[in-house]
C-alpha positions as CSV (number, residue, x, y, z in Angstrom):
1,M,0.0,0.0,0.0
2,I,2.8,2.5,0.9
3,K,4.5,1.6,-2.3
4,I,1.3,2.4,-4.3
5,V,0.9,5.8,-2.5
6,F,4.6,6.6,-3.2
7,I,4.2,5.7,-6.9
8,A,1.0,7.8,-7.1
9,L,2.6,10.8,-5.5
10,S,5.7,10.4,-7.7
11,F,3.4,10.4,-10.8
12,L,1.4,13.4,-9.6
13,S,4.6,15.4,-9.0
14,L,5.3,15.2,-12.7
15,F,2.4,17.6,-13.2
16,S,2.4,21.1,-11.9
17,F,-0.9,22.3,-10.5
18,G,-0.7,26.0,-11.0
19,Q,2.9,26.2,-9.7
20,E,4.6,27.0,-12.9
21,H,3.3,30.0,-14.8
22,K,4.2,30.5,-18.4
23,A,4.9,34.0,-19.7
24,T,3.1,35.2,-22.7
25,I,5.6,36.4,-25.3
26,I,4.4,39.1,-27.7
27,K,6.7,40.1,-30.5
28,A,6.4,43.1,-32.8
29,P,4.1,43.7,-34.6
30,D,1.6,41.5,-32.7
31,S,-1.1,43.3,-30.8
32,I,-0.5,44.1,-27.1
33,P,-3.4,43.1,-24.8
34,A,-4.7,46.2,-23.1
35,N,-6.9,44.6,-20.5
36,D,-4.5,41.9,-19.3
37,K,-3.5,42.9,-15.7
38,R,-0.3,40.9,-15.6
39,I,3.0,42.7,-15.4
40,K,4.3,43.7,-18.8
41,I,8.0,43.6,-19.4
42,F,9.5,45.4,-22.4
43,L,12.9,44.0,-23.7
44,G,14.6,47.2,-24.8
45,G,18.2,47.5,-25.8
46,S,20.7,46.6,-28.5
47,I,19.2,45.1,-31.7
48,D,21.0,47.3,-34.3
49,M,18.7,46.3,-37.1
50,G,19.3,42.6,-36.3
51,K,23.1,42.7,-36.0
52,A,23.3,42.5,-32.2
53,E,23.3,39.2,-30.4
54,N,19.8,37.9,-29.7
55,W,19.9,38.5,-26.0
56,Q,16.1,38.8,-26.0
57,A,15.8,35.0,-26.6
58,K,17.8,34.3,-23.4
59,L,15.6,36.6,-21.4
60,E,12.4,35.1,-22.9
61,K,13.6,31.7,-21.7
62,D,14.7,33.0,-18.2
63,L,11.4,34.9,-17.7
64,S,9.1,32.1,-19.1
65,P,8.3,30.6,-15.7
66,F,6.7,33.8,-14.5
67,N,3.1,34.9,-15.1
68,V,4.0,38.0,-17.0
69,I,3.7,39.4,-20.5
70,I,7.0,39.9,-22.4
71,L,7.0,42.6,-25.0
72,N,9.9,41.8,-27.5
73,P,10.5,44.3,-30.2
74,R,12.9,42.0,-32.1
75,R,10.9,40.9,-35.2
76,E,11.1,37.4,-36.6
77,D,10.4,38.9,-40.1
78,W,12.7,42.0,-40.0
79,N,13.7,43.0,-43.5
80,K,16.9,44.9,-43.8
81,D,15.6,46.6,-47.0
82,W,13.0,48.5,-45.0
83,Q,14.0,52.2,-44.9
84,P,14.3,54.0,-41.5
85,V,12.0,56.8,-42.7
86,S,8.5,57.7,-41.5
87,T,7.0,57.0,-44.9
88,D,8.1,53.3,-45.0
89,K,4.9,51.5,-43.7
90,H,6.8,48.6,-42.2
91,F,9.3,50.8,-40.4
92,R,6.5,53.1,-39.1
93,E,4.6,50.0,-37.8
94,Q,7.7,48.9,-35.9
95,V,8.3,52.2,-34.3
96,E,4.7,52.7,-33.4
97,W,4.6,49.2,-31.9
98,E,7.6,50.0,-29.8
99,L,6.2,53.3,-28.6
100,T,2.9,51.5,-27.6
101,A,4.8,48.7,-25.9
102,L,7.0,51.1,-23.9
103,E,4.0,53.1,-22.8
104,S,2.1,50.0,-21.6
105,A,5.1,48.3,-20.0
106,D,5.4,48.1,-16.2
107,I,9.1,47.2,-16.4
108,I,11.5,48.3,-19.2
109,I,14.6,46.2,-19.4
110,M,17.4,48.1,-21.2
111,Y,20.5,46.2,-22.3
112,F,23.4,48.1,-23.9
113,A,25.7,45.5,-25.6
114,P,29.4,46.4,-25.5
115,D,29.8,45.9,-29.3
116,S,26.8,48.1,-30.1
117,Q,26.1,51.8,-30.3
118,S,22.3,51.4,-29.8
119,P,21.2,55.0,-30.6
120,I,17.5,54.1,-30.4
121,S,18.0,52.4,-27.1
122,L,19.7,55.5,-25.8
123,L,16.8,57.6,-27.0
124,E,14.3,55.2,-25.2
125,F,16.5,55.2,-22.1
126,G,16.3,59.0,-22.0
127,M,12.6,59.0,-22.6
128,Y,11.9,56.7,-19.7
129,A,14.7,57.7,-17.2
130,K,12.3,59.5,-14.9
131,T,9.5,56.9,-14.9
132,N,10.8,54.4,-12.4
133,K,10.1,51.6,-15.0
134,L,13.7,51.0,-16.1
135,M,16.1,48.2,-15.2
136,V,19.4,48.6,-16.9
137,I,22.4,46.4,-17.8
138,C,25.3,48.3,-19.3
139,P,28.5,46.3,-19.2
140,E,32.0,47.7,-19.5
141,G,32.8,48.4,-23.2
142,F,29.6,50.1,-24.1
143,W,30.7,53.3,-25.8
144,R,28.5,55.5,-23.7
145,K,28.6,53.6,-20.4
146,G,29.5,56.7,-18.5
147,N,26.5,58.6,-19.8
148,V,24.2,55.6,-18.9
149,D,25.8,55.3,-15.4
150,I,25.4,59.0,-14.6
151,V,21.8,59.2,-15.8
152,S,21.1,56.0,-13.8
153,D,22.6,57.5,-10.7
154,R,20.8,60.8,-11.0
155,Y,17.3,59.2,-11.5
156,K,17.9,56.2,-9.3
157,I,17.5,53.7,-12.1
158,K,18.1,50.1,-11.0
159,T,21.3,48.8,-12.6
160,F,22.6,45.2,-12.8
161,E,25.9,43.7,-13.7
162,T,24.4,40.5,-15.2
163,F,21.1,39.1,-16.6
164,D,21.0,36.7,-13.7
165,E,21.0,39.5,-11.1
166,L,18.2,41.2,-13.1
167,I,16.1,38.0,-13.3
168,K,16.4,37.6,-9.5
169,E,15.1,41.2,-9.0
170,I,12.2,40.5,-11.4
171,E,11.4,37.3,-9.5
172,I,11.0,39.3,-6.3
173,I,8.7,41.8,-8.1
174,V,6.4,39.3,-9.8
175,E,6.0,36.8,-7.0
């Protein structure tokens, strides 16, 4: 009898009954749910028209156990031939999606890759510096690390040395 109970409990432990939440991942240009009350996390930072490492994929994986909405601006279907001008309908769609996502986000993660210049990320960082939404990773080697550090100090923006440290902080916030 004890053996049967042990086997049954072992079998049941294979299933999670509400213990493991799965994040909803929304990538540009998919619509952002306005009425979903879960915490929305925007993955801002180095993309450089698709040339930067896909650090967003790592964060998607690391954040997937949490009951949050991840807003990822890195498009699966990015076309390098789209022109960065307001009259290019695809480019406009991307920029407008990012603006909407930033506005709706509760947390904005901003990562500045050392091998990147990330001018749009710097713009977005400045736009949201006073909002208390930002969480920043800016490693040594980023060409404007000093600027990012000074702005972060002035506006008390949470900064992290590693993605793991950032994930631990998010875990505290969402649970």
